[in-house]
C-alpha positions in Angstrom: 66.9 -31.3 45.6 66.0 -34.4 47.6 62.7 -36.2 47.4 62.0 -35.3 51.0 62.5 -31.6 50.4 59.9 -31.7 47.6 57.3 -33.2 49.8 54.7 -30.7 51.1 54.8 -29.8 54.8 51.8 -30.3 57.1 50.9 -28.4 60.2 52.0 -30.0 63.4 49.3 -30.2 66.0 51.8 -29.0 68.7 52.5 -25.9 66.6 48.8 -25.1 66.4 48.6 -25.5 70.2 51.5 -23.2 70.8 50.0 -20.7 68.4 46.8 -20.8 70.4 48.7 -20.1 73.7 50.2 -17.0 72.2 53.8 -18.2 71.7 55.7 -16.0 69.3 57.8 -18.9 68.1 54.7 -20.9 67.4 53.2 -18.0 65.4 56.2 -17.7 63.2 56.3 -21.4 62.6 52.6 -21.6 61.9 52.9 -18.8 59.4 55.9 -20.5 57.8 54.1 -23.8 57.5 50.9 -22.1 56.3 52.9 -20.6 53.4 53.8 -24.2 52.3 50.2 -25.5 52.5 48.8 -27.4 49.5 45.6 -25.4 49.7 45.8 -22.1 47.6 44.8 -18.8 49.2 42.1 -16.5 47.9 44.7 -14.1 46.5 46.3 -16.9 44.5 42.8 -17.9 43.1 42.1 -14.3 42.0 45.6 -14.0 40.4 45.0 -17.3 38.4 41.8 -15.9 36.8 43.4 -14.2 33.8 41.8 -12.0 31.2 42.0 -14.8 28.7 39.9 -17.0 30.9 37.3 -14.2 31.3 37.2 -13.6 27.5 36.8 -17.3 26.8 33.9 -17.5 29.3 32.2 -14.4 27.9 32.5 -15.7 24.3 31.1 -19.1 25.3 28.1 -17.4 27.1 27.4 -15.1 24.1 27.5 -18.0 21.7 25.1 -20.0 23.9 22.7 -17.0 24.0 22.9 -16.5 20.3 22.1 -20.1 19.6 19.2 -19.9 22.1 17.8 -16.8 20.3 18.1 -18.5 16.9 16.3 -21.6 18.2 13.5 -19.3 19.7 13.1 -17.4 16.4 12.9 -20.7 14.5 10.3 -22.1 16.9 8.3 -18.9 16.6 8.3 -19.2 12.8 7.1 -22.8 13.1 4.3 -22.0 15.5 0.9 -21.3 13.8 -0.2 -17.7 13.9 -3.1 -16.8 16.3 -5.6 -14.0 16.3 -4.0 -10.9 17.8 -0.4 -11.8 16.9 0.0 -9.0 14.4 -1.4 -6.5 17.0 1.1 -7.8 19.5 3.8 -7.1 17.0 2.6 -3.5 16.7 1.1 -3.7 13.2 -2.7 -3.5 13.6 -3.9 0.0 14.4 -7.0 2.2 13.6 -6.3 3.0 10.0 -7.1 1.5 6.5 -3.7 -0.1 6.6 -4.4 -1.7 10.0 -7.8 -2.8 8.9 -6.2 -4.5 5.9 -3.7 -6.2 8.1 -6.5 -7.5 10.3 -8.3 -9.0 7.2 -5.0 -10.6 6.1 -4.5 -12.2 9.5 -8.1 -13.4 9.6 -8.0 -15.0 6.2 -4.6 -16.6 6.9 -5.7 -18.2 10.2 -9.2 -19.2 9.1 -8.2 -20.8 5.8 -4.8 -22.1 6.7 -3.4 -20.8 3.4 0.3 -20.0 3.1 1.0 -16.3 3.1 1.4 -16.0 -0.6 -2.0 -17.6 -1.0 -3.5 -15.3 1.7 -2.3 -12.2 -0.1 -3.7 -13.5 -3.4 -7.0 -14.5 -1.9 -7.4 -11.1 -0.1 -6.6 -9.3 -3.3 -9.3 -11.2 -5.2 -11.8 -10.7 -2.4 -11.4 -7.0 -2.3 -11.2 -6.5 -6.1 -14.4 -8.6 -6.4 -16.1 -6.3 -3.8 -15.3 -3.3 -6.1 -16.9 -4.9 -9.2 -20.3 -3.1 -8.7 -18.5 0.3 -8.9 -16.6 -0.9 -12.0 -19.9 -1.8 -13.6 -21.3 1.7 -13.0 -18.1 3.3 -14.2 -18.0 1.2 -17.4 -21.7 2.1 -18.1 -20.9 5.8 -17.7 -17.7 5.6 -19.8 -19.6 3.7 -22.6 -22.4 6.3 -22.7 -19.9 9.2 -22.7 -18.2 7.6 -25.7 -21.4 7.1 -27.6 -22.3 10.8 -27.3 -18.8 12.0 -28.1 -19.6 13.7 -31.4 -22.4 15.8 -29.8 -20.3 16.6 -26.8 -17.4 17.7 -29.0 -19.6 20.1 -31.0 -21.1 21.6 -27.8 -17.6 22.0 -26.3 -16.3 23.7 -29.4 -19.4 26.0 -29.4 -18.8 26.9 -25.8 -15.2 27.7 -26.5 -16.2 30.1 -29.4 -18.8 31.7 -27.2 -16.3 32.3 -24.5 -13.8 33.8 -26.9 -16.4 36.2 -28.2 -17.7 37.0 -24.7 -21.2 35.9 -25.7 -22.6 35.0 -22.3 -26.0 34.2 -23.6 -24.7 31.7 -26.2 -22.3 30.2 -23.5 -25.3 29.7 -21.2 -27.4 28.1 -23.9 -24.7 25.7 -25.0 -23.9 24.8 -21.4 -27.6 24.1 -20.7 -27.6 21.8 -23.8 -24.5 20.0 -22.5 -26.1 19.4 -19.1 -29.3 18.2 -20.9 -27.1 15.8 -23.0 -25.6 14.4 -19.8 -28.9 14.0 -18.1 -30.7 12.4 -21.1 -27.9 9.8 -21.5 -27.2 9.3 -17.8 -23.5 10.1 -18.0 -21.1 12.7 -16.7 -17.3 13.2 -17.0 -17.0 13.8 -13.2 -18.0 10.1 -12.6 -14.9 9.0 -14.4 -12.9 10.2 -11.4 -14.5 7.5 -9.3 -12.0 4.8 -10.4 -8.8 6.4 -9.1 -10.7 7.7 -6.0 -11.7 4.1 -5.1 -8.7 2.1 -6.2 -5.9 4.5 -5.0 -6.6 4.0 -1.2 -6.8 0.2 -1.7 -3.5 0.1 -3.6 -1.7 2.3 -1.1 -3.1 0.4 1.9 -1.9 -3.0 0.4 1.6 -1.5 -0.3 2.0 -0.1 3.2 0.6 -3.2 5.0 2.7 -5.7 3.1 5.8 -3.5 3.3 5.5 -3.2 7.1 4.8 -6.9 7.6 7.9 -7.8 5.5 10.2 -5.2 7.2 9.2 -6.3 10.7 9.3 -9.2 9.7 6.3 -11.4 10.4 8.2 -14.7 11.2 6.0 -16.8 8.9 6.7 -14.5 6.0 10.2 -16.0 5.7 8.8 -19.3 4.4 5.5 -18.0 3.2 6.3 -17.7 -0.5 6.2 -20.1 -3.4 8.1 -21.2 -6.5 11.5 -19.3 -6.6 10.4 -16.6 -4.2 9.9 -18.6 -1.0 11.0 -15.7 1.3 8.4 -12.9 1.1 10.5 -10.5 3.2 13.3 -10.0 0.7 13.5 -8.8 -2.9 13.6 -11.3 -5.7 17.3 -11.9 -6.5 16.4 -13.0 -10.0 14.5 -9.7 -10.8 11.8 -11.8 -12.4 9.0 -10.4 -10.3 9.5 -6.7 -11.2 9.9 -7.7 -14.9 6.7 -9.8 -14.9 4.8 -7.0 -13.0 5.9 -4.5 -15.6 4.8 -6.7 -18.5 1.5 -7.2 -16.8 1.0 -3.4 -16.5 1.8 -3.1 -20.3 -0.6 -5.9 -21.2 -3.5 -4.2 -19.2 -2.7 -0.8 -21.0 -2.8 -2.5 -24.4 -6.1 -4.2 -23.6 -7.7 -0.9 -22.8 -8.9 1.1 -19.8 -10.4 -0.8 -16.9 -13.1 1.9 -16.9 -14.6 0.6 -20.2 -12.1 -0.4 -22.8 -12.1 2.9 -24.6 -8.9 3.5 -26.6 -6.5 5.9 -24.9 -4.8 8.7 -26.8 -1.4 7.9 -28.3 0.4 10.4 -26.1 -1.0 8.9 -23.0 -0.1 5.4 -24.1 3.5 6.4 -24.7 3.7 7.9 -21.2 2.3 4.7 -19.7 4.8 2.6 -21.6 7.6 4.6 -20.3 6.3 4.3 -16.8 6.0 0.5 -17.2 9.7 0.3 -18.1 10.8 2.7 -15.4 9.0 0.5 -12.8 11.6 -2.2 -13.0 14.6 -0.3 -11.6 12.4 1.6 -9.2 10.7 -1.4 -7.6 13.3 -4.2 -7.9 14.3 -3.8 -4.2 10.7 -4.2 -3.0 9.9 -7.3 -0.9 8.4 -10.2 -2.8 5.2 -9.9 -0.8 4.3 -6.6 -2.6 4.9 -8.2 -6.0 2.6 -11.1 -5.0 -0.2 -8.5 -4.6 0.7 -6.7 -7.9 0.8 -9.9 -9.9 -2.6 -11.0 -8.6 -4.1 -7.6 -9.2 -2.8 -7.5 -12.8 -4.2 -10.9 -13.6 -7.6 -10.0 -12.0 -7.7 -6.7 -14.0 -6.9 -8.3 -17.3 -9.5 -11.0 -16.8 -12.1 -8.3 -15.8 -11.4 -6.3 -18.9 -11.9 -9.4 -21.1 -15.0 -10.4 -19.1 -16.8 -7.1 -19.7 -16.1 -7.2 -23.4 -18.5 -10.1 -23.8 -21.8 -8.8 -25.3 -23.9 -11.1 -23.2 -22.2 -9.8 -20.0 -22.6 -6.2 -21.1 -26.3 -6.7 -21.7 -26.7 -8.4 -18.4 -25.2 -5.5 -16.5 -26.9 -2.9 -18.8 -23.6 -1.6 -20.2 -24.1 -0.1 -23.7 -22.1 -1.4 -26.6 -19.5 1.0 -27.8 -20.4 2.9 -31.0 -17.7 3.1 -33.7 -17.7 6.8 -34.7 -16.5 7.8 -38.2 -13.3 9.8 -38.2 -13.9 13.5 -39.2 -12.5 14.5 -42.6 -10.8 17.5 -41.1 -8.9 16.7 -37.9 -10.4 18.4 -35.0 -8.5 18.9 -31.8 -10.4 17.1 -29.1 -11.0 18.9 -25.9 -9.4 17.3 -22.9 -11.3 16.4 -19.7 -10.3 19.5 -17.8 -11.1 21.8 -20.7 -14.5 20.3 -21.1 -15.2 20.4 -17.4 -14.0 24.0 -17.2 -16.1 25.0 -20.2 -19.1 23.3 -18.6 -18.6 25.0 -15.3 -18.2 28.4 -16.8 -21.2 27.9 -19.0 -23.2 26.8 -15.9 -22.0 29.9 -14.1 -23.0 32.1 -17.0 -26.4 30.4 -17.1 -26.9 31.0 -13.4 -26.0 34.7 -13.7 -28.4 35.0 -16.6 -31.2 33.4 -14.6 -30.4 35.8 -11.7 -30.6 38.7 -14.1 -33.9 37.5 -15.6 -35.3 37.0 -12.1 -34.2 40.5 -11.1 -35.7 42.0 -14.2 -39.0 40.2 -13.5 -39.1 41.5 -10.0 -38.5 45.0 -11.3 -41.3 44.7 -13.8 -43.7 43.4 -11.1 -42.7 46.2 -8.8 -43.4 48.7 -11.6 -46.8 47.2 -12.3 -47.7 47.3 -8.6 -46.7 50.9 -8.4 -48.9 51.8 -11.5 -51.9 50.0 -9.9 -51.4 51.9 -6.7 -51.3 55.2 -8.6 -54.5 54.4 -10.5 -56.3 53.7 -7.2 -55.2 57.1 -5.8 -56.5 58.9 -8.9 
């Protein structure tokens, strides 16, 4: 092919003119020359847009959007939290859990503490607010311990009276038990205050921190310390669940938070088993939850040791624990529910006896009144 043949053809002005006048030859020539034009038609442009080009463009756009989202997430995490951010995330609501999240947010913003420090400070603050209840509970537990021999004798007597259906004796022993509690300002029912107070706090902390870690709150990702810098994930070293379990065991060996009274051996063995079972059951929990548990364990251990100091006990009017001699013949100690049931049944029997006495007194008074009326008639 010659060089001239390879040159592109251009429209001749005369051809355009003839096409405008309606010449059929001009139309054919114009169409022929237009096919050889250097400018591609719209159909050719569409044909050149292949599926590969579309896929490449889409992938590039998606990659750009992903990079932009990552940059936005990083910028959000770096921005200091403001009041109302947790509510905007859908966390704060009208419940104990939402209230605790509000307290966590307020302490974090007002103090500038990192999130691990915020969780620890909030734990100490709330546990300190519960100290007055612990003082009353420890005083009640100590007084119950000191009257333990008398209470065991009365409980055994009530049990025997119940077995022999001696309602009068059961009422008498029950009244003596109530008098013992009143004189020494103690009652087994008050021992239920500790779980009733602490359980809602523990559950609220668990749910609040779990929700904040699962969302997650952006600042939680870098809000930890030491080896657990990310509070939204579980500890990959499993050190946190092991330390929490050891802390639980240490508290149990130190004694009850309610007053340091030694627990039965069976109960101790059950608690030891639970402490070991905690490790596999909790090892997938977020590190934020373990931050609360570790702080709470340290606070509880320090609190138990603090209230063992004689000066502290005198200051808070908590009696010293009396060391009771062990009985020569082992006596099966009545459990809490057994003592409570016996006391309740004894009180019920005493009430029935009082009703019977009152009714008998009314009958006697009615008989005396009737006799007086008969005398007047005579």
